[in-house]
TIMI-2910 file (N, C-alpha, C, CB; in pm, 1 decimal, decimal comma, always signed):
<rs>
+----------+----------+----------+----------+----------+----------+----------+----------+----------+----------+----------+----------+------+
!      n_x !      n_y !      n_z !     ca_x !     ca_y !     ca_z !      c_x !      c_y !      c_z !     cb_x !     cb_y !     cb_z ! resn !
+----------+----------+----------+----------+----------+----------+----------+----------+----------+----------+----------+----------+------+
!  +4659,7 !  +2269,7 !  +3345,5 !  +4644,7 !  +2266,9 !  +3274,2 !  +4666,4 !  +2436,6 !  +3279,1 !  +4554,1 !  +2182,0 !  +3245,6 !  Met !
!  +4649,3 !  +2555,0 !  +3211,3 !  +4695,2 !  +2720,0 !  +3229,4 !  +4569,4 !  +2739,6 !  +3215,9 !  +4804,4 !  +2812,9 !  +3120,8 !  Ser !
!  +4548,5 !  +2827,3 !  +3275,9 !  +4417,4 !  +2892,0 !  +3306,0 !  +4360,8 !  +2964,9 !  +3147,6 !  +4446,0 !  +3020,3 !  +3442,9 !  Asp !
!  +4473,0 !  +2984,9 !  +3034,5 !  +4407,7 !  +3048,4 !  +2912,4 !  +4329,4 !  +2930,8 !  +2829,2 !  +4527,4 !  +3123,9 !  +2814,3 !  Asp !
!  +4335,5 !  +2814,1 !  +2846,4 !  +4308,0 !  +2734,4 !  +2783,4 !  +4179,2 !  +2683,7 !  +2811,0 !  +4393,5 !  +2664,7 !  +2784,5 !  Val !
!  +4097,0 !  +2658,4 !  +2698,7 !  +3939,8 !  +2630,5 !  +2731,7 !  +3904,3 !  +2485,2 !  +2800,4 !  +3852,8 !  +2637,1 !  +2586,0 !  Ala !
!  +3871,4 !  +2446,3 !  +2871,7 !  +3858,7 !  +2363,9 !  +2963,0 !  +3713,1 !  +2330,1 !  +2937,0 !  +3899,6 !  +2414,7 !  +3096,4 !  Leu !
!  +3719,2 !  +2167,6 !  +2930,0 !  +3540,3 !  +2052,8 !  +2927,1 !  +3464,8 !  +2133,6 !  +3075,9 !  +3577,6 !  +1787,6 !  +2979,5 !  Pro !
!  +3550,3 !  +2145,1 !  +3199,7 !  +3463,8 !  +2171,3 !  +3284,9 !  +3537,5 !  +2305,8 !  +3378,2 !  +3427,4 !  +2029,9 !  +3361,8 !  Leu !
!  +3481,2 !  +2359,6 !  +3450,9 !  +3490,7 !  +2489,7 !  +3500,1 !  +3534,9 !  +2429,2 !  +3645,2 !  +3344,8 !  +2591,7 !  +3486,6 !  Glu !
!  +3646,1 !  +2484,1 !  +3706,7 !  +3656,7 !  +2470,2 !  +3860,1 !  +3643,0 !  +2583,5 !  +3916,3 !  +3776,0 !  +2416,7 !  +3910,9 !  Phe !
!  +3521,4 !  +2670,5 !  +3987,1 !  +3536,8 !  +2767,7 !  +4000,9 !  +3624,4 !  +2813,5 !  +4119,8 !  +3434,4 !  +2801,8 !  +3989,9 !  Thr !
!  +3648,8 !  +2959,1 !  +4124,9 !  +3761,0 !  +3017,3 !  +4217,8 !  +3692,7 !  +2984,9 !  +4410,3 !  +3778,8 !  +3230,7 !  +4164,5 !  Glu !
!  +3527,3 !  +2972,2 !  +4399,2 !  +3520,5 !  +2926,5 !  +4499,8 !  +3509,7 !  +2837,5 !  +4559,0 !  +3486,2 !  +2952,7 !  +4524,3 !  Ala !
!  +3564,5 !  +2665,2 !  +4514,0 !  +3566,0 !  +2572,5 !  +4496,6 !  +3702,6 !  +2516,1 !  +4526,1 !  +3514,6 !  +2564,4 !  +4397,5 !  Ala !
!  +3789,5 !  +2594,0 !  +4466,5 !  +3933,6 !  +2586,2 !  +4446,3 !  +4002,6 !  +2666,5 !  +4562,5 !  +3974,0 !  +2644,0 !  +4301,4 !  Ala !
!  +3943,5 !  +2769,1 !  +4609,6 !  +3946,2 !  +2800,5 !  +4783,5 !  +3933,8 !  +2724,5 !  +4822,5 !  +3870,3 !  +2872,7 !  +4860,2 !  Asn !
!  +3787,2 !  +2662,7 !  +4857,3 !  +3735,1 !  +2558,6 !  +4957,6 !  +3842,0 !  +2422,3 !  +4941,1 !  +3558,0 !  +2515,6 !  +4917,2 !  Lys !
!  +3910,0 !  +2387,7 !  +4858,2 !  +3943,8 !  +2261,3 !  +4881,6 !  +4103,1 !  +2294,1 !  +4872,3 !  +3874,4 !  +2148,3 !  +4776,1 !  Val !
!  +4184,0 !  +2415,3 !  +4917,0 !  +4303,5 !  +2474,3 !  +4913,9 !  +4287,8 !  +2436,6 !  +5053,0 !  +4332,6 !  +2624,9 !  +4857,7 !  Lys !
!  +4158,6 !  +2540,8 !  +5166,3 !  +4145,1 !  +2483,6 !  +5275,9 !  +4196,6 !  +2351,9 !  +5366,6 !  +4055,9 !  +2482,3 !  +5261,5 !  His !
!  +4075,1 !  +2258,0 !  +5321,4 !  +4082,2 !  +2160,2 !  +5323,6 !  +4139,7 !  +2046,3 !  +5308,2 !  +4044,9 !  +2164,8 !  +5305,3 !  Leu !
!  +4274,4 !  +2092,1 !  +5239,0 !  +4364,9 !  +2011,9 !  +5198,8 !  +4485,8 !  +2024,7 !  +5288,5 !  +4390,0 !  +2035,0 !  +5064,2 !  Ile !
!  +4490,2 !  +2161,9 !  +5319,4 !  +4576,5 !  +2218,1 !  +5422,1 !  +4510,8 !  +2164,3 !  +5563,6 !  +4582,4 !  +2389,6 !  +5409,4 !  Ala !
!  +4416,0 !  +2160,6 !  +5558,6 !  +4356,2 !  +2090,6 !  +5730,0 !  +4434,9 !  +1928,1 !  +5736,3 !  +4120,0 !  +2057,8 !  +5735,1 !  Asp !
!  +4391,7 !  +1880,9 !  +5575,8 !  +4459,6 !  +1740,2 !  +5609,3 !  +4605,7 !  +1714,0 !  +5644,3 !  +4442,8 !  +1659,8 !  +5500,1 !  Glu !
!  +4716,5 !  +1833,7 !  +5597,4 !  +4821,9 !  +1838,8 !  +5612,4 !  +4892,2 !  +1701,6 !  +5495,9 !  +4835,1 !  +1838,1 !  +5770,1 !  Asp !
!  +4812,9 !  +1722,6 !  +5396,9 !  +4913,6 !  +1614,1 !  +5272,3 !  +4875,2 !  +1695,4 !  +5120,4 !  +4836,4 !  +1391,6 !  +5260,2 !  Asn !
!  +4949,9 !  +1746,0 !  +5090,2 !  +4958,8 !  +1849,0 !  +4957,5 !  +4942,6 !  +1796,5 !  +4858,7 !  +5072,7 !  +1918,2 !  +4928,5 !  Pro !
!  +4964,6 !  +1653,1 !  +4857,1 !  +4952,4 !  +1579,0 !  +4716,4 !  +4814,0 !  +1546,8 !  +4730,6 !  +5052,7 !  +1439,8 !  +4686,2 !  Asn !
!  +4710,5 !  +1581,5 !  +4808,3 !  +4543,5 !  +1551,4 !  +4790,9 !  +4509,4 !  +1657,9 !  +4659,3 !  +4433,3 !  +1601,3 !  +4961,8 !  Leu !
!  +4398,2 !  +1587,2 !  +4589,9 !  +4306,7 !  +1679,1 !  +4480,9 !  +4175,6 !  +1644,6 !  +4552,8 !  +4309,0 !  +1628,3 !  +4291,5 !  Lys !
!  +4100,5 !  +1710,3 !  +4432,2 !  +3977,5 !  +1695,5 !  +4482,7 !  +3892,4 !  +1592,2 !  +4377,9 !  +3914,2 !  +1843,2 !  +4501,2 !  Leu !
!  +3862,8 !  +1478,5 !  +4352,8 !  +3791,8 !  +1391,4 !  +4282,5 !  +3638,0 !  +1399,8 !  +4244,5 !  +3811,9 !  +1290,0 !  +4344,6 !  Arg !
!  +3627,9 !  +1470,2 !  +4139,5 !  +3438,2 !  +1440,2 !  +4143,9 !  +3427,6 !  +1303,8 !  +4015,1 !  +3310,2 !  +1639,6 !  +4066,9 !  Val !
!  +3338,2 !  +1268,6 !  +4058,6 !  +3292,8 !  +1176,8 !  +3959,8 !  +3151,9 !  +1091,3 !  +3981,3 !  +3403,9 !  +1084,1 !  +3944,8 !  Tyr !
!  +3105,3 !   +979,5 !  +3897,3 !  +2939,0 !  +1015,2 !  +3885,2 !  +2926,8 !   +811,5 !  +3893,0 !  +2864,1 !  +1137,3 !  +3674,2 !  Ile !
!  +2831,7 !   +801,7 !  +3972,2 !  +2801,0 !   +664,6 !  +3980,6 !  +2676,8 !   +656,2 !  +3948,2 !  +2824,5 !   +603,1 !  +4100,8 !  Thr !
!  +2639,8 !   +521,2 !  +3890,7 !  +2498,0 !   +512,7 !  +3838,6 !  +2427,0 !   +515,0 !  +4018,9 !  +2464,1 !   +336,0 !  +3717,0 !  Gly !
!  +2282,2 !   +552,6 !  +4049,6 !  +2182,8 !   +586,8 !  +4199,7 !  +2141,3 !   +688,6 !  +4187,3 !  +2240,2 !   +594,6 !  +4342,4 !  Gly !
!  +2104,8 !   +718,4 !  +4273,1 !  +1983,0 !   +856,8 !  +4289,7 !  +1872,9 !   +837,2 !  +4228,3 !  +2021,0 !  +1000,3 !  +4229,7 !  Gly !
!  +1836,7 !   +947,7 !  +4232,9 !  +1647,4 !   +902,2 !  +4250,5 !  +1632,1 !   +921,5 !  +4033,0 !  +1492,5 !  +1107,3 !  +4403,4 !  Cys !
!  +1782,5 !  +1001,6 !  +4007,8 !  +1705,7 !   +987,3 !  +3883,3 !  +1810,8 !   +931,5 !  +3796,0 !  +1638,6 !  +1124,8 !  +3826,0 !  Ser !
!  +1931,8 !   +847,2 !  +3821,5 !  +1980,9 !   +735,6 !  +3743,7 !  +2134,3 !   +770,7 !  +3762,0 !  +1921,9 !   +728,0 !  +3579,8 !  Gly !
!  +2142,3 !   +885,1 !  +3792,0 !  +2338,9 !   +886,3 !  +3806,1 !  +2363,8 !  +1024,2 !  +3924,2 !  +2447,7 !   +945,6 !  +3592,4 !  Phe !
!  +2424,8 !   +987,5 !  +3975,3 !  +2459,8 !  +1089,3 !  +4101,7 !  +2621,2 !  +1132,3 !  +4116,1 !  +2415,6 !  +1007,8 !  +4252,8 !  Gln !
!  +2646,4 !  +1227,5 !  +4159,3 !  +2783,8 !  +1296,6 !  +4162,1 !  +2853,6 !  +1261,1 !  +4308,5 !  +2764,6 !  +1471,1 !  +4140,9 !  Tyr !
!  +2963,5 !  +1232,2 !  +4301,3 !  +3049,9 !  +1257,1 !  +4444,4 !  +3166,6 !  +1291,5 !  +4418,3 !  +3068,3 !  +1142,2 !  +4539,3 !  Gly !
!  +3191,5 !  +1300,4 !  +4574,1 !  +3333,2 !  +1371,0 !  +4573,3 !  +3425,4 !  +1319,8 !  +4651,2 !  +3332,1 !  +1503,7 !  +4611,0 !  Phe !
!  +3558,9 !  +1324,0 !  +4651,4 !  +3649,0 !  +1287,9 !  +4758,3 !  +3813,9 !  +1288,7 !  +4725,6 !  +3604,7 !  +1147,1 !  +4801,6 !  Thr !
!  +3823,1 !  +1317,8 !  +4819,4 !  +3994,3 !  +1369,5 !  +4827,2 !  +4085,9 !  +1231,7 !  +4775,8 !  +4051,3 !  +1418,0 !  +5024,5 !  Phe !
!  +4183,5 !  +1245,6 !  +4710,4 !  +4252,7 !  +1162,4 !  +4613,8 !  +4410,1 !  +1201,9 !  +4611,9 !  +4183,7 !  +1181,6 !  +4467,7 !  Asp !
!  +4492,5 !  +1113,1 !  +4667,3 !  +4639,2 !  +1166,4 !  +4621,9 !  +4667,9 !  +1078,5 !  +4467,5 !  +4778,2 !  +1119,8 !  +4763,7 !  Asp !
!  +4567,5 !  +1027,2 !  +4413,7 !  +4618,2 !   +910,4 !  +4293,3 !  +4584,2 !  +1006,2 !  +4226,7 !  +4552,7 !   +748,8 !  +4255,8 !  Gln !
!  +4643,2 !  +1005,6 !  +4042,5 !  +4583,8 !  +1042,8 !  +3965,0 !  +4623,1 !   +939,0 !  +3814,2 !  +4608,3 !  +1190,0 !  +3975,2 !  Val !
!  +4505,5 !   +877,9 !  +3809,2 !  +4531,2 !   +781,4 !  +3714,0 !  +4561,0 !   +800,7 !  +3610,9 !  +4460,9 !   +717,2 !  +3696,1 !  Asn !
!  +4577,0 !   +732,5 !  +3498,9 !  +4592,9 !   +714,0 !  +3325,3 !  +4483,0 !   +708,8 !  +3281,4 !  +4661,9 !   +591,2 !  +3262,7 !  Glu !
!  +4488,1 !   +828,8 !  +3214,3 !  +4318,7 !   +909,7 !  +3130,6 !  +4289,7 !  +1003,7 !  +3207,0 !  +4156,2 !   +815,4 !  +3121,0 !  Gly !
!  +4311,6 !  +1021,8 !  +3355,8 !  +4241,9 !  +1116,1 !  +3396,1 !  +4326,6 !  +1272,2 !  +3368,9 !  +4208,0 !  +1076,3 !  +3543,7 !  Asp !
!  +4165,1 !  +1366,8 !  +3384,7 !  +4194,7 !  +1478,0 !  +3375,7 !  +4232,7 !  +1575,1 !  +3509,8 !  +4098,9 !  +1513,9 !  +3305,9 !  Met !
!  +4341,7 !  +1638,3 !  +3494,4 !  +4358,5 !  +1735,6 !  +3625,6 !  +4327,5 !  +1867,3 !  +3610,9 !  +4493,8 !  +1742,0 !  +3677,6 !  Thr !
!  +4264,4 !  +1988,5 !  +3650,1 !  +4241,2 !  +2082,6 !  +3626,6 !  +4322,4 !  +2178,5 !  +3716,6 !  +4121,5 !  +2083,1 !  +3622,1 !  Ile !
!  +4401,5 !  +2265,6 !  +3710,7 !  +4434,8 !  +2323,0 !  +3852,1 !  +4401,4 !  +2484,0 !  +3830,9 !  +4611,5 !  +2291,9 !  +3901,5 !  Glu !
!  +4391,8 !  +2481,2 !  +4011,7 !  +4371,4 !  +2588,4 !  +4004,5 !  +4364,1 !  +2666,3 !  +4162,0 !  +4262,1 !  +2588,2 !  +3919,9 !  Lys !
!  +4457,2 !  +2796,5 !  +4151,9 !  +4491,7 !  +2815,1 !  +4301,3 !  +4589,4 !  +2742,1 !  +4388,1 !  +4385,4 !  +2797,6 !  +4364,5 !  Gln !
!  +4690,3 !  +2692,3 !  +4300,4 !  +4727,2 !  +2533,2 !  +4341,4 !  +4725,5 !  +2381,4 !  +4389,7 !  +4757,7 !  +2535,7 !  +4372,7 !  Gly !
!  +4584,9 !  +2389,1 !  +4410,4 !  +4535,8 !  +2285,0 !  +4396,5 !  +4443,7 !  +2233,3 !  +4248,2 !  +4471,9 !  +2288,9 !  +4509,9 !  Val !
!  +4449,6 !  +2075,8 !  +4275,5 !  +4395,3 !  +2023,4 !  +4166,0 !  +4241,8 !  +1949,7 !  +4137,9 !  +4486,0 !  +1944,2 !  +4142,6 !  Gly !
!  +4165,7 !  +1955,3 !  +4068,7 !  +4016,3 !  +1921,4 !  +4023,2 !  +4051,3 !  +1762,7 !  +3947,3 !  +3939,6 !  +2063,4 !  +3893,3 !  Leu !
!  +4016,6 !  +1624,4 !  +3978,3 !  +4068,4 !  +1491,2 !  +3879,8 !  +3948,6 !  +1446,3 !  +3890,4 !  +4196,7 !  +1374,1 !  +3924,7 !  Val !
!  +3904,8 !  +1424,5 !  +3744,6 !  +3815,3 !  +1388,1 !  +3715,1 !  +3829,8 !  +1267,5 !  +3577,5 !  +3748,3 !  +1506,8 !  +3706,8 !  Val !
!  +3759,7 !  +1124,2 !  +3620,3 !  +3821,4 !  +1043,8 !  +3507,0 !  +3723,9 !  +1053,6 !  +3383,8 !  +3844,9 !   +884,1 !  +3551,4 !  Asp !
!  +3784,7 !   +958,3 !  +3299,9 !  +3713,5 !   +971,6 !  +3150,8 !  +3550,6 !   +947,1 !  +3170,3 !  +3781,0 !   +842,8 !  +3032,7 !  Pro !
!  +3550,6 !   +826,4 !  +3212,0 !  +3395,5 !   +816,8 !  +3192,2 !  +3293,3 !   +917,9 !  +3281,0 !  +3356,0 !   +664,7 !  +3230,1 !  Met !
!  +3333,2 !   +991,5 !  +3410,4 !  +3273,8 !  +1113,7 !  +3465,2 !  +3261,4 !  +1191,9 !  +3351,3 !  +3352,9 !  +1184,1 !  +3576,0 !  Ser !
!  +3386,9 !  +1244,1 !  +3312,5 !  +3378,2 !  +1357,8 !  +3254,2 !  +3313,8 !  +1370,6 !  +3102,3 !  +3504,2 !  +1401,2 !  +3261,2 !  Leu !
!  +3295,2 !  +1267,7 !  +3024,3 !  +3173,7 !  +1264,8 !  +2942,5 !  +3054,5 !  +1316,9 !  +2966,8 !  +3144,8 !  +1160,8 !  +2921,8 !  Gln !
!  +3034,1 !  +1316,5 !  +3078,0 !  +2874,9 !  +1356,1 !  +3111,6 !  +2887,2 !  +1479,6 !  +3223,6 !  +2776,1 !  +1205,6 !  +3187,4 !  Tyr !
!  +3029,3 !  +1565,4 !  +3187,2 !  +2997,8 !  +1676,7 !  +3290,7 !  +3051,5 !  +1797,3 !  +3200,6 !  +3082,1 !  +1658,8 !  +3455,1 !  Leu !
!  +3117,9 !  +1776,4 !  +3035,6 !  +3122,9 !  +1873,8 !  +2968,9 !  +3083,6 !  +1984,6 !  +2931,4 !  +3125,3 !  +1853,0 !  +2925,7 !  Val !
!  +3137,1 !  +2081,4 !  +2978,1 !  +3039,8 !  +2214,2 !  +2970,3 !  +2990,9 !  +2270,7 !  +3073,3 !  +2928,7 !  +2198,5 !  +2904,5 !  Gly !
!  +3006,8 !  +2133,5 !  +3195,3 !  +2958,6 !  +2215,9 !  +3329,4 !  +3078,7 !  +2299,0 !  +3407,4 !  +2893,7 !  +2102,1 !  +3444,3 !  Gly !
!  +3014,8 !  +2293,8 !  +3562,5 !  +3120,0 !  +2315,8 !  +3651,0 !  +3120,2 !  +2281,8 !  +3821,1 !  +3140,4 !  +2451,0 !  +3630,1 !  Ser !
!  +3190,7 !  +2314,3 !  +3860,1 !  +3219,3 !  +2230,1 !  +4002,9 !  +3254,5 !  +2387,4 !  +4083,5 !  +3386,9 !  +2081,5 !  +3997,0 !  Val !
!  +3149,9 !  +2410,6 !  +4153,9 !  +3130,3 !  +2489,9 !  +4275,5 !  +3129,7 !  +2486,1 !  +4387,9 !  +3064,8 !  +2524,6 !  +4283,1 !  Asp !
!  +3157,5 !  +2610,8 !  +4490,7 !  +3112,9 !  +2601,7 !  +4609,4 !  +3040,9 !  +2688,2 !  +4679,0 !  +3190,0 !  +2581,4 !  +4665,5 !  Tyr !
!  +2932,7 !  +2651,1 !  +4744,9 !  +2843,4 !  +2745,6 !  +4822,2 !  +2829,9 !  +2727,2 !  +4944,8 !  +2724,2 !  +2751,5 !  +4782,9 !  Thr !
!  +2787,0 !  +2850,4 !  +5004,7 !  +2745,1 !  +2804,0 !  +5144,1 !  +2655,0 !  +2907,7 !  +5158,7 !  +2858,2 !  +2791,2 !  +5265,1 !  Glu !
!  +2545,6 !  +2870,5 !  +5271,8 !  +2428,9 !  +2935,7 !  +5285,5 !  +2348,7 !  +2878,9 !  +5359,1 !  +2373,5 !  +2959,9 !  +5184,5 !  Gly !
!  +2231,6 !  +2944,2 !  +5385,6 !  +2125,8 !  +2889,1 !  +5491,4 !  +2135,7 !  +2697,1 !  +5491,5 !  +1942,1 !  +2955,4 !  +5429,9 !  Leu !
!  +2108,2 !  +2663,4 !  +5393,1 !  +2138,5 !  +2520,1 !  +5378,5 !  +2241,4 !  +2435,2 !  +5397,0 !  +2122,8 !  +2496,7 !  +5289,3 !  Glu !
!  +2326,2 !  +2531,6 !  +5397,2 !  +2482,3 !  +2425,3 !  +5496,0 !  +2540,1 !  +2504,8 !  +5364,5 !  +2504,0 !  +2169,0 !  +5515,0 !  Gly !
!  +2660,5 !  +2452,6 !  +5338,8 !  +2790,5 !  +2487,0 !  +5246,3 !  +2808,8 !  +2293,2 !  +5150,8 !  +2978,1 !  +2548,7 !  +5396,1 !  Ser !
!  +2836,3 !  +2341,2 !  +5059,6 !  +2835,3 !  +2229,7 !  +5011,1 !  +2900,5 !  +2259,5 !  +4847,1 !  +2684,5 !  +2169,6 !  +5030,1 !  Arg !
!  +3011,6 !  +2160,7 !  +4796,0 !  +3034,9 !  +2145,7 !  +4655,0 !  +2894,7 !  +2121,7 !  +4515,9 !  +3131,4 !  +2016,0 !  +4665,6 !  Phe !
!  +2851,6 !  +2193,1 !  +4430,8 !  +2788,2 !  +2158,8 !  +4319,9 !  +2856,0 !  +2166,5 !  +4179,5 !  +2682,6 !  +2230,9 !  +4322,1 !  Ile !
!  +2786,9 !  +2083,1 !  +4138,1 !  +2806,7 !  +2053,3 !  +4006,7 !  +2684,3 !  +2125,4 !  +3905,8 !  +2811,4 !  +1892,0 !  +3999,5 !  Val !
!  +2696,5 !  +2198,8 !  +3825,3 !  +2585,6 !  +2259,3 !  +3786,7 !  +2632,4 !  +2208,2 !  +3616,4 !  +2568,9 !  +2441,9 !  +3840,4 !  Thr !
!  +2550,9 !  +2076,2 !  +3585,7 !  +2554,5 !  +2001,9 !  +3480,9 !  +2460,7 !  +2046,9 !  +3297,6 !  +2500,4 !  +1874,3 !  +3560,2 !  Asn !
!  +2499,6 !  +2104,9 !  +3227,2 !  +2449,5 !  +2128,4 !  +3113,6 !  +2374,6 !  +2018,5 !  +3028,7 !  +2545,9 !  +2176,2 !  +3052,6 !  Pro !
!  +2446,7 !  +1879,0 !  +3058,6 !  +2435,5 !  +1738,9 !  +3019,0 !  +2294,4 !  +1681,2 !  +3032,0 !  +2529,4 !  +1657,2 !  +3100,9 !  Asn !
!  +2268,1 !  +1737,5 !  +3166,1 !  +2172,1 !  +1635,4 !  +3264,0 !  +2015,2 !  +1698,4 !  +3201,4 !  +2201,1 !  +1668,0 !  +3482,1 !  Ala !
!  +1902,8 !  +1593,0 !  +3183,8 !  +1805,7 !  +1644,1 !  +3098,4 !  +1730,4 !  +1641,5 !  +3247,8 !  +1748,1 !  +1552,4 !  +2945,2 !  Lys !
!  +1753,5 !  +1597,2 !  +3349,7 !  +1667,5 !  +1641,2 !  +3486,1 !  +1739,8 !  +1604,5 !  +3609,4 !  +1518,7 !  +1566,8 !  +3497,1 !  Ser !
!  +1713,4 !  +1667,3 !  +3668,2 !  +1780,0 !  +1668,1 !  +3811,0 !  +1674,6 !  +1636,5 !  +3934,0 !  +1847,9 !  +1821,2 !  +3837,4 !  Thr !
!  +1704,5 !  +1608,9 !  +4044,7 !  +1630,6 !  +1562,6 !  +4161,4 !  +1625,7 !  +1684,6 !  +4267,1 !  +1702,7 !  +1428,1 !  +4224,3 !  Cys !
!  +1523,1 !  +1717,7 !  +4349,3 !  +1504,2 !  +1814,8 !  +4400,3 !  +1661,1 !  +1881,3 !  +4492,2 !  +1376,4 !  +1777,4 !  +4475,6 !  Gly !
!  +1722,8 !  +1736,1 !  +4541,8 !  +1862,9 !  +1790,1 !  +4650,6 !  +1991,9 !  +1824,2 !  +4519,2 !  +1935,7 !  +1613,3 !  +4796,3 !  Cys !
!  +1922,1 !  +1817,8 !  +4416,9 !  +2068,2 !  +1841,5 !  +4345,2 !  +2156,5 !  +1769,7 !  +4289,9 !  +2141,1 !  +1883,6 !  +4407,8 !  Gly !
!  +2199,0 !  +1623,8 !  +4355,8 !  +2244,7 !  +1547,9 !  +4366,5 !  +2276,6 !  +1410,3 !  +4289,4 !  +2210,9 !  +1556,6 !  +4436,7 !  Ser !
!  +2109,3 !  +1412,7 !  +4236,2 !  +2156,9 !  +1299,5 !  +4121,9 !  +2080,5 !  +1364,3 !  +3997,5 !  +2100,1 !  +1114,9 !  +4156,6 !  Ser !
!  +2120,7 !  +1321,5 !  +3888,9 !  +2082,8 !  +1333,7 !  +3738,0 !  +2017,5 !  +1247,5 !  +3643,5 !  +2179,2 !  +1350,6 !  +3679,7 !  Phe !
!  +1913,5 !  +1256,9 !  +3530,1 !  +1938,7 !  +1190,8 !  +3413,0 !  +1986,4 !  +1267,5 !  +3289,3 !  +1827,2 !  +1126,2 !  +3383,8 !  Ser !
!  +2076,5 !  +1169,6 !  +3216,5 !  +2072,7 !  +1207,7 !  +3048,9 !  +1989,6 !  +1161,0 !  +2967,8 !  +2178,9 !  +1175,3 !  +2978,1 !  Val !
+----------+----------+----------+----------+----------+----------+----------+----------+----------+----------+----------+----------+------+
</rs>
């Protein structure tokens, strides 16, 4: 998808840059970062990340800096209007989901409820 189209989920420059470096380390240019939601965590749902070289029917792919972020349709409905970012700080480095649809989140930020 082009950068001038309104997307339901933002893939930040920082996240794309980190994905680009991680994919280069894996030496598999077909890999994409997949973000998904599963049941669990202390608030009911939790975010997950994995590298995947498959794009399934119905998946949305967001391209930035030549790398892709893939989201399945079930997860996307919970992530609309949100963003996937990457941060490095004193607490460590990690991908972060900002989700305006979450009614509450746990302290670690990886679990939420709607």
